[in-house]
C-alpha positions in Angstrom: 105.1 107.4 90.5 107.8 108.3 93.1 111.5 109.2 91.8 114.3 109.5 94.3 117.5 110.7 93.7 120.1 109.6 96.2 123.8 109.7 97.0 125.0 111.5 100.3 121.7 113.5 100.0 118.2 112.2 99.6 116.2 114.2 97.2 112.5 113.4 96.2 111.8 114.3 92.8 108.4 113.3 92.3 106.1 111.9 95.1 103.1 109.9 94.0 102.6 111.9 90.9 100.1 110.5 88.4 102.3 108.9 85.3 100.4 111.4 83.0 101.7 114.4 84.9 105.2 113.0 85.5 107.9 115.1 83.9 110.6 113.9 81.7 113.9 113.5 83.6 116.5 115.9 82.3 120.5 116.5 83.4 119.4 119.2 85.7 117.0 117.1 87.2 118.7 113.6 87.3 122.4 113.5 87.9 125.3 112.0 90.1 126.6 113.8 92.6 128.9 112.0 95.0 128.8 109.1 97.6 125.9 106.3 97.6 123.8 106.0 100.4 121.7 103.2 98.6 120.5 101.4 101.8 118.9 104.6 103.2 117.2 105.5 100.1 115.4 102.4 99.5 114.8 101.9 103.0 113.6 105.4 103.3 111.5 105.3 100.1 109.8 101.7 101.0 108.9 103.1 104.5 107.6 106.4 103.0 105.4 104.3 100.4 103.9 102.4 103.1 103.4 105.4 105.3 101.6 107.3 102.5 99.4 104.0 101.9 98.4 103.8 105.5 97.7 107.6 105.8 95.4 107.3 102.7 93.8 104.2 103.9 95.0 102.1 101.1 95.9 98.4 101.3 99.7 97.7 100.3 98.3 94.2 99.0 95.7 96.3 96.6 98.2 98.3 94.9 101.0 96.9 92.1 104.3 98.3 93.2 107.3 98.2 90.8 110.3 99.7 92.8 113.2 100.1 90.4 116.6 100.6 91.8 119.3 102.3 89.7 122.9 103.0 90.8 126.1 103.8 89.5 128.3 102.2 92.4 128.2 100.3 95.7 126.8 101.7 98.7 129.2 103.4 100.9 127.3 105.8 102.9 124.3 105.1 104.5 123.7 105.9 108.1 120.3 104.7 108.9 119.4 101.7 107.1 121.8 98.6 106.7 121.6 95.3 104.6 119.6 93.2 107.0 116.8 96.4 107.6 116.3 96.5 103.9 116.4 93.1 103.0 113.7 92.7 105.5 111.6 95.6 104.2 112.2 94.0 100.6 111.1 90.5 101.7 108.1 91.4 103.9 106.7 93.7 101.0 107.5 91.1 98.2 105.9 88.4 100.2 103.2 90.2 101.8 102.3 92.8 99.0 103.5 90.7 96.1 105.6 94.2 95.4 108.1 93.8 92.2 111.8 95.1 92.8 114.3 95.5 89.9 117.9 96.2 90.5 120.1 98.1 88.0 123.5 98.8 88.4 126.7 100.1 86.8 130.2 99.3 88.3 129.2 96.6 90.6 127.9 93.0 90.2 124.7 93.8 90.1 123.1 90.2 90.9 125.3 89.7 93.8 124.1 93.3 95.6 120.4 92.5 94.5 120.5 89.1 95.9 122.2 90.3 99.4 119.3 92.9 99.7 116.3 90.5 98.8 115.8 91.1 95.3 116.0 88.1 92.8 118.9 87.7 91.1 117.0 87.4 87.9 115.5 90.9 88.5 119.1 92.5 88.3 120.9 94.0 85.5 124.4 95.7 84.9 124.1 98.7 82.9 126.8 100.7 80.9 127.5 104.2 82.7 127.0 106.2 79.6 124.3 107.2 77.7 123.8 104.7 75.6 123.6 102.4 78.5 121.4 104.6 80.7 118.8 105.1 77.6 118.8 100.9 77.3 118.2 100.6 81.0 115.3 103.2 81.0 114.1 101.0 77.9 114.0 97.7 80.1 112.2 100.0 83.0 109.4 100.5 80.8 109.4 96.8 79.5 109.3 95.7 83.4 106.4 98.2 84.0 104.6 97.0 80.9 104.8 93.6 82.5 103.7 94.5 85.7 100.7 96.4 84.4 99.7 93.4 82.3 100.2 90.3 84.8 100.9 92.1 88.2 104.0 90.7 88.6 107.4 90.2 87.1 108.3 86.5 85.8 
Protein backbone atom coordinates (compact mmCIF):
# COMPACT_ATOMS: atom_id res chain seq x y z
CA UNK A 1 0.00 0.00 0.00
CA UNK A 2 1.18 3.46 -0.86
CA UNK A 3 -0.62 6.43 0.67
CA UNK A 4 0.07 10.03 -0.30
CA UNK A 5 -1.25 13.19 1.33
CA UNK A 6 -1.24 16.08 -1.12
CA UNK A 7 -2.07 19.75 -1.30
CA UNK A 8 0.64 22.36 -1.84
CA UNK A 9 2.94 19.64 -0.45
CA UNK A 10 3.45 16.01 -1.47
CA UNK A 11 3.81 13.80 1.59
CA UNK A 12 4.21 10.02 1.40
CA UNK A 13 2.57 8.45 4.46
CA UNK A 14 3.24 4.83 3.42
CA UNK A 15 5.34 3.65 0.47
CA UNK A 16 4.97 0.06 -0.67
CA UNK A 17 4.03 -1.20 2.79
CA UNK A 18 2.54 -4.67 3.22
CA UNK A 19 -1.20 -4.37 3.84
CA UNK A 20 -0.91 -6.27 7.13
CA UNK A 21 1.61 -3.72 8.39
CA UNK A 22 -0.22 -0.56 7.37
CA UNK A 23 -1.22 1.71 10.23
CA UNK A 24 -4.72 3.16 10.48
CA UNK A 25 -5.14 6.69 9.22
CA UNK A 26 -5.77 9.15 12.01
CA UNK A 27 -6.57 12.87 12.12
CA UNK A 28 -2.87 13.40 12.86
CA UNK A 29 -1.74 11.64 9.66
CA UNK A 30 -4.61 12.31 7.27
CA UNK A 31 -5.99 15.84 7.10
CA UNK A 32 -6.74 18.75 4.77
CA UNK A 33 -4.26 21.63 4.69
CA UNK A 34 -4.62 23.95 1.76
CA UNK A 35 -4.50 23.98 -2.02
CA UNK A 36 -5.00 20.99 -4.32
CA UNK A 37 -2.04 19.91 -6.46
CA UNK A 38 -3.98 16.89 -7.68
CA UNK A 39 -2.23 16.44 -11.03
CA UNK A 40 1.23 16.62 -9.44
CA UNK A 41 0.24 14.06 -6.80
CA UNK A 42 -1.22 11.61 -9.31
CA UNK A 43 1.62 11.99 -11.81
CA UNK A 44 4.36 11.72 -9.19
CA UNK A 45 2.74 8.69 -7.57
CA UNK A 46 2.27 6.80 -10.86
CA UNK A 47 5.86 7.51 -11.87
CA UNK A 48 7.13 6.60 -8.41
CA UNK A 49 5.31 3.27 -8.52
CA UNK A 50 6.55 2.53 -12.05
CA UNK A 51 10.09 3.45 -10.97
CA UNK A 52 9.94 1.19 -7.92
CA UNK A 53 8.70 -1.71 -10.06
CA UNK A 54 11.48 -1.18 -12.58
CA UNK A 55 14.11 -0.99 -9.83
CA UNK A 56 12.79 -4.20 -8.24
CA UNK A 57 12.51 -5.97 -11.62
CA UNK A 58 8.73 -6.26 -11.43
CA UNK A 59 6.70 -6.18 -14.63
CA UNK A 60 3.87 -3.64 -14.09
CA UNK A 61 1.51 -5.94 -16.02
CA UNK A 62 2.07 -8.71 -13.46
CA UNK A 63 0.81 -6.63 -10.53
CA UNK A 64 -2.78 -5.83 -9.67
CA UNK A 65 -2.84 -2.12 -9.03
CA UNK A 66 -5.81 -0.25 -7.62
CA UNK A 67 -5.08 3.47 -7.65
CA UNK A 68 -7.58 5.43 -5.57
CA UNK A 69 -7.71 9.20 -5.76
CA UNK A 70 -9.62 11.06 -3.06
CA UNK A 71 -9.85 14.83 -3.16
CA UNK A 72 -11.91 17.49 -1.48
CA UNK A 73 -11.60 20.03 -4.27
CA UNK A 74 -10.59 20.97 -7.78
CA UNK A 75 -7.04 21.01 -9.04
CA UNK A 76 -5.58 24.45 -8.39
CA UNK A 77 -1.90 24.18 -7.58
CA UNK A 78 0.03 21.68 -9.77
CA UNK A 79 3.31 22.90 -11.19
CA UNK A 80 4.93 19.79 -12.73
CA UNK A 81 2.06 17.91 -14.38
CA UNK A 82 -0.89 18.96 -16.51
CA UNK A 83 -4.11 17.14 -17.42
CA UNK A 84 -2.79 15.88 -20.74
CA UNK A 85 0.30 14.32 -19.14
CA UNK A 86 -1.67 12.69 -16.31
CA UNK A 87 -4.34 11.47 -18.73
CA UNK A 88 -1.63 9.90 -20.87
CA UNK A 89 -0.10 8.14 -17.84
CA UNK A 90 -3.47 6.83 -16.68
CA UNK A 91 -4.50 5.65 -20.14
CA UNK A 92 -1.11 3.98 -20.71
CA UNK A 93 -1.14 2.12 -17.39
CA UNK A 94 -4.80 1.14 -17.82
CA UNK A 95 -4.35 -0.17 -21.36
CA UNK A 96 -0.88 -1.70 -21.07
CA UNK A 97 -0.85 -2.97 -17.48
CA UNK A 98 -4.58 -3.24 -16.65
CA UNK A 99 -4.27 -0.92 -13.66
CA UNK A 100 -7.53 0.17 -12.05
CA UNK A 101 -8.37 3.74 -11.09
CA UNK A 102 -11.09 5.16 -8.86
CA UNK A 103 -11.73 8.87 -8.42
CA UNK A 104 -13.58 10.16 -5.34
CA UNK A 105 -14.29 13.84 -4.96
CA UNK A 106 -16.14 16.22 -2.69
CA UNK A 107 -17.37 19.64 -3.77
CA UNK A 108 -16.74 18.86 -7.47
CA UNK A 109 -18.23 16.97 -10.40
CA UNK A 110 -16.19 13.80 -9.87
CA UNK A 111 -17.31 12.07 -13.06
CA UNK A 112 -16.29 15.04 -15.19
CA UNK A 113 -12.95 15.47 -13.42
CA UNK A 114 -12.19 11.74 -13.61
CA UNK A 115 -13.03 11.61 -17.30
CA UNK A 116 -10.80 14.61 -18.00
CA UNK A 117 -7.77 12.65 -16.76
CA UNK A 118 -8.60 9.30 -18.37
CA UNK A 119 -10.59 7.55 -15.64
CA UNK A 120 -13.93 6.01 -16.62
CA UNK A 121 -16.91 8.00 -15.38
CA UNK A 122 -18.37 4.84 -13.85
CA UNK A 123 -15.29 4.67 -11.62
CA UNK A 124 -15.94 8.11 -10.17
CA UNK A 125 -18.04 9.00 -7.16
CA UNK A 126 -18.91 12.09 -5.17
CA UNK A 127 -18.71 11.98 -1.39
CA UNK A 128 -19.96 14.23 1.38
CA UNK A 129 -17.06 16.13 3.00
CA UNK A 130 -17.96 15.10 6.55
CA UNK A 131 -17.09 12.18 8.81
CA UNK A 132 -20.04 10.07 7.63
CA UNK A 133 -19.23 10.76 3.97
CA UNK A 134 -15.56 9.91 4.39
CA UNK A 135 -16.44 6.70 6.29
CA UNK A 136 -18.83 5.67 3.51
CA UNK A 137 -16.13 6.40 0.93
CA UNK A 138 -13.57 4.25 2.74
CA UNK A 139 -16.12 1.41 2.81
CA UNK A 140 -16.53 1.77 -0.96
CA UNK A 141 -12.73 1.70 -1.33
CA UNK A 142 -12.67 -1.57 0.59
CA UNK A 143 -15.33 -3.05 -1.70
CA UNK A 144 -13.34 -1.97 -4.78
CA UNK A 145 -10.18 -3.54 -3.37
CA UNK A 146 -12.05 -6.80 -2.77
CA UNK A 147 -13.32 -6.73 -6.37
CA UNK A 148 -9.81 -6.21 -7.78
CA UNK A 149 -8.41 -8.97 -5.56
CA UNK A 150 -11.05 -11.45 -6.70
CA UNK A 151 -11.28 -10.64 -10.43
CA UNK A 152 -8.21 -8.53 -11.22
CA UNK A 153 -10.25 -5.60 -12.48
CA UNK A 154 -13.08 -3.23 -11.70
CA UNK A 155 -16.27 -3.78 -13.60
